[in-house]
N, C-alpha and C positions, 0 to 999 in steps of 0.2 A: 360600534356597539362592543368595544373591548371590555374585558371584565374590569371590575371596580379595583382600582390601584394600577391598572395597565393604561398607559396612554402612548401618545406617539413618541414621547421622548424619554420613557423609562419606566421603572417600576417603583412605587412608593415603598419605603422600608416597611418591613412587617407582613406585607400581603403574601399569603401562602409561604412565609418564611423567606421570600426572595428579598435580597438587599443589593444595594449598589456595591459591586465589588470588582476589583480590576480583572480577576480571572473568573469570567462567568462559567466557562466549561467546568472548572473544578467545583464551583458551588453546585452547578446542575447535577454532577454526579453524585453529591452527597445527599441531594433531595429528590432524586429521582424515583419514580414508582418502578421498582425492579422488575416486576413481573411484566411490565409493559416497555421495558428497555429497548427491544428490537424496534419499536414503532416510533421512537423520538426522533428528532431531526439529528442528523449526523454531524454534530457540532465540530468535533475534533477533526474529522476528514475535511469538513469545509475550511477550517482554520489552516489545515495542512496545505490545501491548495493556495490559500492566500500567501503563506510563506514561500510555496514553490514560485509563486508570481513575483514575490519581492526579489529572489534570487535570480530566476532564470528569464523572467519576463517573457514567457512563452505563450503562443497561441493556444497550445494544447491545454495548458493550465486554465486559461480563461474558459475555454470549452467545457473542461471537466468540472470546474467550479459551478458553472451555469447548469449543467446537467445534474450535478449532486444536489444543488439548491431546489431545482424543480422536482426531483424525485423526492426530497425530503418533504416539500409542501404537499405533495400528493399522498405521501405516506401518512403524514399526520391528519390530513383532511379525511382519508378513507378510514383510518382507525377510529377517529373521534365519531364519525357517523355510524360505524358499526356498533361501537360501545353504547351510543345514546340510543340506538334502535333496540339493542338488547335491554338496556335498562327500562325503556318504556314498555317493551314486551313483557318483562318480568313484573312491572308494576301492575300492568292491565290484568295479568294472570292473577295476582293477589286481589285486585279490585273487582274482576268480573267473575272470578272462579267460586269455589265452595266457600261459604262464610267462615271466617277464622274461628277456630274452636276457642271456647271459654276454659281458661285455665283455673280460675277461682273466682270467688265474688269480688275480690279486690283487682284481679287482672282479667280483663275481658279478652285479652290476646294471649294465647299459650306461649310457653317459653320457645318452643320450636319456631313458631311463626315470628316471634319477636326476634329471634336470631336472624331469620331471613330478612326482616326489615332493617336490622342493624348492618348486615352485610351489604344490602343494596344501598343504604345510606353511605357507607364508608367507599363503596365503589363510585358513587356519583361524586363525592368529594375528591376521591382521586382523580376522576375525570376532569374536574375543574382544575385541580392542580396541574395536571397534564397539559391541558389546554393553555393555561397561563405560562408554564415554563416554556412551552414550544413558541407561543406568540412572543414572548420576550427573546427567546433565542433567535428566532428569525430576524428581529430587529437588531440584536447585537451584532449578528455575523455580518449583516448588511452594513452596519455602521463601521465596523472594523475593516471591512472592504473598502468603503469610502475613504476612511482615515489613512490606512496604510498605503493605498494605491492611487490616492488623488494625483500624486505627481507623475504617475505613469501615463505616457501619452496614449490615447485611444482606449483607456480602461477607465479610469476614474476622474476623467477631466471634468472641467467645470460646465461645459455644455449640456443642457438638458437636465431633468430631475436626477437626483442622486439615486444610488441603489436602495438606499434606506427608505426614501420616500416611496419608491416603486413597490418594495417589499411590504412596507405598512399598509399602503393602499390596497394591495392584493390580499393580505391577511385579514383586513377590516371586512371584506366581502365574503369570508369563508365562515361556516358555521362555528368552529371551534373558538374563533374569536370572541363569539357571543355565548360562550358556555355558561357564565354565570346567569345570565337572563334566561337562558334556555332551560337549565336545570333547576332554577330556583323554585318553580311551583311544585316540582316533585319532592324536593328537599322539605318545603313547608308541610306538604301533606304527611311525609314520613315523620317529621318532627311531631306534628299534632297527633299522630296516631300513637307514637311512643310516649308522649307526656300525658295525653288525655285517655289512653287506652280505649279509644272508640273502635268500634268494629269497622273495618274497611268498607263493608259493604254499604254502611249508611252515609258515606260521604261521596260526593261527585267530584272527580278529579278534573280540572281543566289542564289537560296535558299540552305542553308545547307542540307546535307543529315542527315536523321534520321531514326531510326529504325521503320519500319512499324508495326511490331508485338512487343508489349510491353510484355516481359517476365520477371518474377521475378528473382532477383539475387539469385544465388545458390553458397553458399561458398564451394568450392571444399574440403577444409580442415577446421577444427575448428580454428578460430583466437587464441583460448586459448589453452594451453597445457591440457592433459587430467587431471582429478581431482587426486589430490595426495592421497596416501595411509593414511589411518587413523592413522598408526604407527608414522607418522612424524608430527601429528598435534601438539604436545607438544614441538617438538624440532626445533627451528629456524635453519636456514642454518649457518653452522659454519663460523665466520668471517663476517656475514652480520650485517647490521645496527640494525636489530631487536634483533640478539643475543647479540651484545654489549649493547644495551639499557636494555634488560632484565638482562643481567649479571650484569650491574651497579646497577640495582634497587634491586635485591636479595642480592648483597654483601653489599649495604648500609643498608638493612633491617637486615641482619645477624650482622653486626657491631654494629647497634643501639641496638638491643636486647642484645647482648653480653656485651655492656657497661652498660646496665641497670643491668644485672645480677652481674656485678663487683661492681657496686655501692652499692649493698645490701640495696636497699630502704626499704625492709620490711624482717623482720626475718621469715615470714609466707611463704615467696616464696623461694623455693629451686632451684637448677639447673635444676631439671626435670620440674618445673613448667615454667621456662623461655623457655624450649625446647617446651612445649606444646603451649605456646604463640607465638613462632616462626612458628610452624607448622600451627597454626590457622590462622596467618597472611598470610601465603603463599596460604592456602586453599581459604581464602576470596578473594585474589587477583585473582586467577585462576576462581573463580565463577563470579566475576564481569566482567571478559573477556569472559564470556559465554563459558567456556570449559564445557564438559559433567559432570554434578554433580556426576554420579555414578563413573565414572574413577576417579575423583578428590578425593572424600571421601574415596573410596576404596584404593587409593594410600596412603592417609594420614594414614588410619587405619593400612595398612600393615607396614608403617614406624614406627608408635607408638609401634606396636607389635614387630617388629625386635629389636628396641632400648631399648625394656624392660620397657617401660612405661606403657603398657598395657598387661595384661596376655592373653592367648588364650582364656580363658573363658569369660573374660570381652570384648574382642575385638569382639566376634562372638555371644555373647549371645543374641543380639536384633534379630538375625535372627531365633531365636528358641522362641521368645516371642510372645505369642498369641495377645498381645495388639498391637504390631507393625504390625503383619500380618493382624489383624482385621482392623486397620486404613488404610492400604493399600487397601484392599478389599473394604472399604467403599468409597475411593476415586475412585476407578475403577467404581463402580456402579454409584456414583454421576456424574462422567464424562460421562458415557454412556447415563444416562437420560438426561444430559443437551445437549449433542450432538444431540439426536433424537428430540429435540424440543417438546416432548410430554407434558411437563408441561405447555407450551404456548398453545397447542391446547385445553387441558382440561379445563384450567381456563377461556379461552375466551368463552367457552359455558357455564361455570357455573356462571359467574359473572352477565351477563345480564345487565339491566338498572334499578337498583333500584331507588326509588323515594326519600327516606330519607337516612340520613347519618348512623344512627345506622344499618339499614338493609344492607347497602352497606358494612359497616365493618364486620358484621356477615358472609355476603356471600364471603367475601375475607378470614377471619380468619378461619373458620371452615374447609374448604377444605385444607387450607395451613397446618393445624394441622394434618389431616389425612395423608397428604403426607409427613410431616416431619418426622412421626415415622418410616418411611421406608427408607429415604435416608438422606444425610447430609443436615443440615439446612443452611449451606452456599450455597450450591447448589440451593436449594429452593428459597432463598432470591435473589440470582443473576438472576435466570430466572425470577422471578417475577416483578423484578424492571421494566423492559421494558413494561410488561403487565400492571402494575399499572400506569405507566406514560401515556399510551394512554387511558386506561379505565377511570381514574379519570378525564381527559380532555374531555371525551365523556359525562360523566355524570354530569359534572359541579361542582365538588368538588376538592379541592386541594389535591395534593398527599401527603402533609404533615400529613394528617389524617390517612394515611394508612402505610407509610413507617416505621416510628419509632415505632409505636405500634405493628407492624407485626414482627420486629426484636426482640422485647421483648418476644412475644409469642412464636416464633421459639426457641429462647434460652431456655425457660422453657420447651416447649412440647419435646424438643430434648432429654431430660433425661428420656424418656418414657421407653427405654430398654437399656441394657448395651451396645449394639452395635451401636446405633443410633448416638452417638456423641463421638468424641475423648476424651472428658473430662471424661465420664464415664469409657472409656477404660483404661485410665491412672490411674484413681482412683481404678479400678479393679485390675491393675497390681501391684500397690502399696500395697494394701491389701494382696495380695497373696504373694509379696515378703517379707513381714513383718511377714508372718506366720498367718495372720488372714484368716477366711473362706471368700470367695468372694460372691459377690451377686449372686443371680439366674438372669436368663435373664430378667425376667419382675418383679424383685423384687421392682422396683422404679416406676411401672406403675400407681399404685393407687395414690400415693402422687403426682406424676408428672401430672396426668390427674386433680386431685383436684386443684393443683396450677394453671394449665392451665385454668380451668374453671372460677376460681376466677379471674384470670388476664384478661381474655376475658371481663367478666362482668364489671370489674373496668375500663378498657380502653374504653369500649363502652359508658360508662357513663361519665368518666372524661375527655377523650381526647377533645371531642367537647368544653369543657369549657376551658381546658388549652390551647388549640389551636385555640380559637375563633377568633384570629386576622386574621385566614386564612378563616374564614366564610364569606359568602356573602349572600345577602338577596335572596329570592325566584326570585325577578325579575331581579336581576343582574345575578343570576345563569342561568335562562332562557336565557337572553341576551347573557352571555358568551357561553352557549351551542350552541345557534344559530350562534354566530360568529365562534365558533370552527368547527361546522358542515359546515357552508358556506365556511370556509377556506380549509377544507379538501375535500369537495365535489363539490363546485361551482367555486371557484377560478381556474384560469387557469394559467400555468406557461409554458414559453417557454424554452425548454431544448434541448441541443445537446448532444447525446450520440455516443461515438465512439467505434467501435470493434477494440481493441489494441492488442489482442492475437490470439492464434491459436484455441481456443476452440470453438468459434462460427463460424468460417469461413466455408462456405459450407452449413450451416444449414438455414432453412427457419424461417421466424418470428414466425410461430406457434410452430414448433418443438424445437426452442430455448427457448420458454417461454416467449419472450418479449411481444407479443401481449396479452398474458393472463395477465400480470402485470398492463397492461393499462385498465382504466375504460371503454373507448370507444374502446378498441381493436386496430385494424389497423386504424380506423378513427382518433386516436390521432397522428398518424404519418403523418405529413404534407408533408414531402419530404425526400429524402435521397441524400446524396452526396457522390460521388465516385471520388477522387482525383480531387476535384474542380468542377466537372460537377454535377449539381442539376437536379434531376428528381422528379416530383410530383406524379407519378402514383406508388402507392405502395399496394400491394395484400398480402394476407396471405401466399402465395407460394413464395414470393419474397425470393431469397436466398442471405444471407449476405456474404460478402467477407471482408477479413482483411482490416482494415483502413476505412471501411465504416462509414459514420457519418450520424445518423438518427436525423431529425429535428422534435421534439415532441412538442405538446401543450396538456398538460395533467394536472390533478388536483395534489394535494399534496400526495395522496396515491400512484399514478402513479410515481411520483418523487422518 
């Protein structure tokens, strides 16, 4: 019972303005009912997961696509039933309430009540448009999934019904797929009242049946097949489009490199050299396609070892090299520190609000140097960039005075110990491999700290002169600081935030942490919207549900 014009294989031209177009998502955005936008299927997000699957072929993308598709079906189902129930209730109120007032001898219904009927009719027409758009959207995204991923093993294979068939079958059993049939009696009655000006009390409406209890859609079985095994990740299905495409590409690459080797463009390149070039090109191809680097590089090393290009000692020497192991350990430490956010916490308390630029530079450079001798300078710089951005705006100085000078200081102070930077570790490894004695752990500490101290003094004195175009007068700085503070603390912004996933569902505003993020707490929440119904009373113990929309009026920090 799909609406007229909607069938299992597409939308006829002209129905609700929908047409066959290559970009359904762009067309949907133009015709969307804007006040109901939060309750449409998330077409762009679903299409994004398909693109992610095409590039990475990951199990996570498969699961996320399925979860997003299921949530979208539930969202549309719940919203449609809520709106249909509200339309029925409003029409019953007009039908069973006080008789509509007589406006004049020519118009039995007053202008006010006629406006109510007009608004109700428009809302039901919008609801039919909403149902048709979403029904076609689900079919379109499933078709795109089948078309783009049919060649991927374990995802869109030929075995079993296609995703499009499963989605169409699921949608056909849901009320919004029959929106036109369900709402047609109401529209006919409203049209009769508008054209014939009959009192609503004199007519008996045959209202369509609808579910009194709105229950979420539960997919009895996953719409998608179970995730494929990792062993098939590299091997497209034999005879599929992806297999033929990959075979053509690698054959062309092989023929091209073989032709170059036969042309003998350089006497320095032997057959082994061209074999290495061929392997390197294949490795880069797999890495660009987001295949796991460890598997790709290990396979390439094994191939070069078996083919005799590398000896056993050369192939696996890196795993016994203390330089490689030290760099790997340094990366783990840096990633752990960055993930904890400890750098951001420490520096926010140390930087303060200095009154002069030299003091501000010293308050930033000195703690950064201390931290830099313990972990990677790249990690320190990446963590401090966001801190500097906000801090420089608060104190009224351009971030140009801090970012570039800090990068120089971190590069120099990073040579404090052998393990503090990959450059030192590589140099240490080269010394040992050439038979020279290596440096002690802190052999470079004295010259590194001396150079760091000189660099700090130089930058504190010279940077304000070289970068004076970024300087502002004291009056301008005060005005900028006041404007920034006003923008961050006083200006208010109207924001709508929607609960789109499962993580927040069932949690209160306080336990979810949302009220703590807002300066005024729950007072910054003007109202909440649940499937089109807006309520203004919101308390700390208010429990969120999936697809809720919070109407906020808060400052920039709250945003």
